[in-house]
N, C-alpha and C positions, 0 to 999 in steps of 0.2 A: 723892251723885249725881255730882258733878264728878269724884271719884276714880274711880268706876266707868267713866265716859265716857273719862277719861284713859287708864285701863288698856286699855280696848277699842281706843282709837285707837292706843295704843302697840303692842298685839299685831298689829293690822292692818298697821301700818307694818313691823313685823318680818317678817311673812309675805310682804309684797310684796317686801321686800329679799331675802329668801331665795329666792323664785321667780326674781327677776331674776338673782341670782348663780348659780343652778343651771341656767342654760340655759332660762329661761322662754320664750324666743323660738324654741322648736323646734316641729316639726310631727309629728303622728302620722299616718302614711299606711297604706293597706292593705298586706297582705302582697304581695310582688312584687319585681321587679327594677327598680332605678333607677340612672341614670348621673348623675354629678355631680363636683364638685370638693371636695377636703378643705379646709375652712375652718380647722380647728383640730385638733391632736393633743395629747391629754393622756396621756402615756406612763405616768405613775404610776397612772392609773385604767384603762389599756388602753381608752381611749375616743376616738372621733373624732366630729367634726361634719362632715356632708357637705351642701353646697348643691346641690340637684338642678337639672336642666335647666329644670324648671318653677318654680324659685325657692322651693322649700321647704327647710327646714333639718332634717336628720335627726340626732338624737343617738343614737349607737350605742356601747354597751358590749360589748366582745368577751367571748365565753364560751369555755369549753373546746372547744365544738363549732364555733366560727367558723373557717372556712378562709380563709387569706390567700395569694393567689398573684400572681406577676408573671411574664409570659411563660410561663405554664403551670407554673411551678415554685413550690413552697411557699416562703414567705419569713417572716422574723420580723416582729413588730410594729414593730420599730425601722426597717423599710424605709419606713414611712409618713411622709409629709412634707406640710406645708401646701402647697396649690397643685396637688397631684397629681390627675389625673383618675382616677376609679374607677367600677366598676360594683359595686353592692351588691345582694345578695339578702337581703331582710329578712322576718321573720315577726312579725306584729303579735300581741302577747300583752296584751290589755287596752289600756292606754295606753302600753305599752312596746314598743319595736322591738328584736328580737333579730337581730343580723346572722348569717345562715347562712354567707354567703361574701362576701369582698371581693376584687375583682380590680383590681390596679393597671394602668392602661392605658398609662402612659408608661414 
């Protein structure tokens, strides 16, 4: 009985650790357009975290269909930096947010 309880507790701890490490503090919002500031850029995953004006954090993994622009011109993912203001158009797919477009405002 103690071994089973220990294993269950260990698994629960591992799950909590994984959720925390994988952006467990992000929000899922409705499909739409949101303005905010880039909190983090993970270039190796083509992923950004955006803090919206209403204090929600969006975790956005770019897809082949995501458009990224600055001053009306298409730019590469490398143009994104922490602290930039952006407008993102997202589509909610279950509990995931797919960025349709990201516009750099600065």
